[in-house]
N, C-alpha and C positions, 0 to 999 in steps of 0.2 A: 708580220706578215705582211703588209704594208697593204688592207685594206683600204679604199676611199674614200673621203669623205662623200658626203650628200647621197642622194637615193642610191645610185650606184654602190654604194659602197654598204648602206643598208639591203642592198638587194644581194652583195657578195657575204655577207654573214648571215643572212637568212637561210641559204643557200647550204652554207658550213653546220649552222646550227641547224636545219630540217633541210636535208638532201630532197633534189624532186621536190619542193614546194615553192618554191621560189622561181619566177621564167626573167631571163637572163634578157630578153628582147620583145618588143612587144608591152602595152598595157596590161597592170595588174589587176586593172576595173575597166568594164565594158563602156564607159562612155566620161570615162576623162584620159588623161595623159600621163597621172603619176602613175610612177612604176609600182614604190613600193614605199608608201609612210604610215606609221603605225599611226597618226593624228586624224591622216584622210580614210583609212580604213575604219578607225572607231567611227568617222561619220559615219561610215556605210554604214554600221552596226546600230549609229540611231535611226538612220534612215530605214532601215528594216524594223528597225520596233515601233518606229510611227507609222509603218504601210501592217504589219502586226494586227497593234492597236487598231488601227483604221479598217482592217477586217472585221476586225471581234465588234467592233460597234455596231459594223452594218449588219453583223448577225442577230445583234443584241436587242435591233431597232425592229428587225424583220420578225423575231420572236416577239415583240411588244407588238405590232401588228395583227400578228397572227392572234395572243391573248385578245386585245380589244377587240376583234371582230369575233372570237369565242364570247367571251363576255357579251358584249350585243346582243347575238343572237338568244344567247339564255335570257336578259331581262325584257328582250321581247315577248319570250317562252314564258315568261314569269305574270308577265301583263296580261298576254290571253288567257292563261290560266284564270288570272285574279278574275277577269271579264267574265269567264264561265262561271266562275263559282259565284259571287254576285247575281247574275241569273238567276241561276237553280237558287240560290237560296229564295230569291224575291218571288220565283216560280210555285216553291213547295209549299209556301206558306210557315214555313217552322219557323223557329226563331235560330240561330246559326247553332248555339250550343244542343239545341235537342234536334236538330239535323246530325248534327256529329256524334251522339249519342243513339241516335236511331241507325245509321249508320255502322257505327259499332256495334253491335248489337245484330244486327242482321247478317254481314258478312263476317261475324266473328273474329274482327280485326284487331289484334296486339297491339295496344299501344307502347311506345317506350316510357318508361319513369313510372309511380304507384299511381294508383287510385283513388281517387276520393276513399276514407274509409279500410282501405286496407292498410294495415299497421304492421307491417313486415318489416323488421331493418334488421342489420345484421347481427349476429348472436355468433359469441367466442364458443366453440364447443369444448365441456371440459372431457379432459380421457380420464377417462376411470379404466379397471383395471379390466370390468367386463366388456368396456367397448374395445380395449385394446386385445384382447384373446376374440371375440367377436372378430375383428379386424382380419388377426392373423390366421382363423380357423376360414375366413372368407377365401384368404390370398390361396391359403395352402390347399382349399378343395375344387379350385380350378377358377375361383373367380379371379376376372383382371385389376388391376389395382387402380384404373381405372372406372371398372365400372360399381367395383366398390365405394371408391369414393362417389362418385355420382349416386350410388345407395342410399349412402349414411350423409349424405351433405356435407360431406368432406372433400380438403385440398387435397391431390394425389402426393402433393409433401409430404402432411402427418400421414399416408395412409402408408407411404414411404417408409420414414420414420416407422412407425407403429410395426411394422415387417421388418426391419432392420435391429430393431430392439431400443430405439434411440428412448421407448417409455417403458423397457423396463424396472426401473426403479420404483415404479410406483407400485405400491403392497395396496 
């Protein structure tokens, strides 16, 4: 076929393999004089990867600056609240624990976790034939499975299993 060696030969070979992709005149890249050199093009790819990584790093820095600003604002708000609470406790004359219980009782607040003296632990419900039949009749009577589960303090899955016959082996 008589292809030339060097950059011109590579351009011709590329034009044969991929018609319309290689230019015969003018540089292959905008900033240098090389026409078609795979090592040169891989260098461009490396530079592009560096540029993409640099932009991603700048975006990450901007996100961190935003997070730092938000954290600083939250910290300042928490400090202001702490000072207000200290002033409130000092001015009311009650111990902090007594003040907390008084606020809970006065405003009917519900706190997370168990209270002292309430020993309500989770329990495993024993599915009996009576309970199974009661669940089936409740759902058949028009009540939803979710309402039935809440009424009997069971999970939705247990009610579904009872209605679908999963507990029918019980006698």
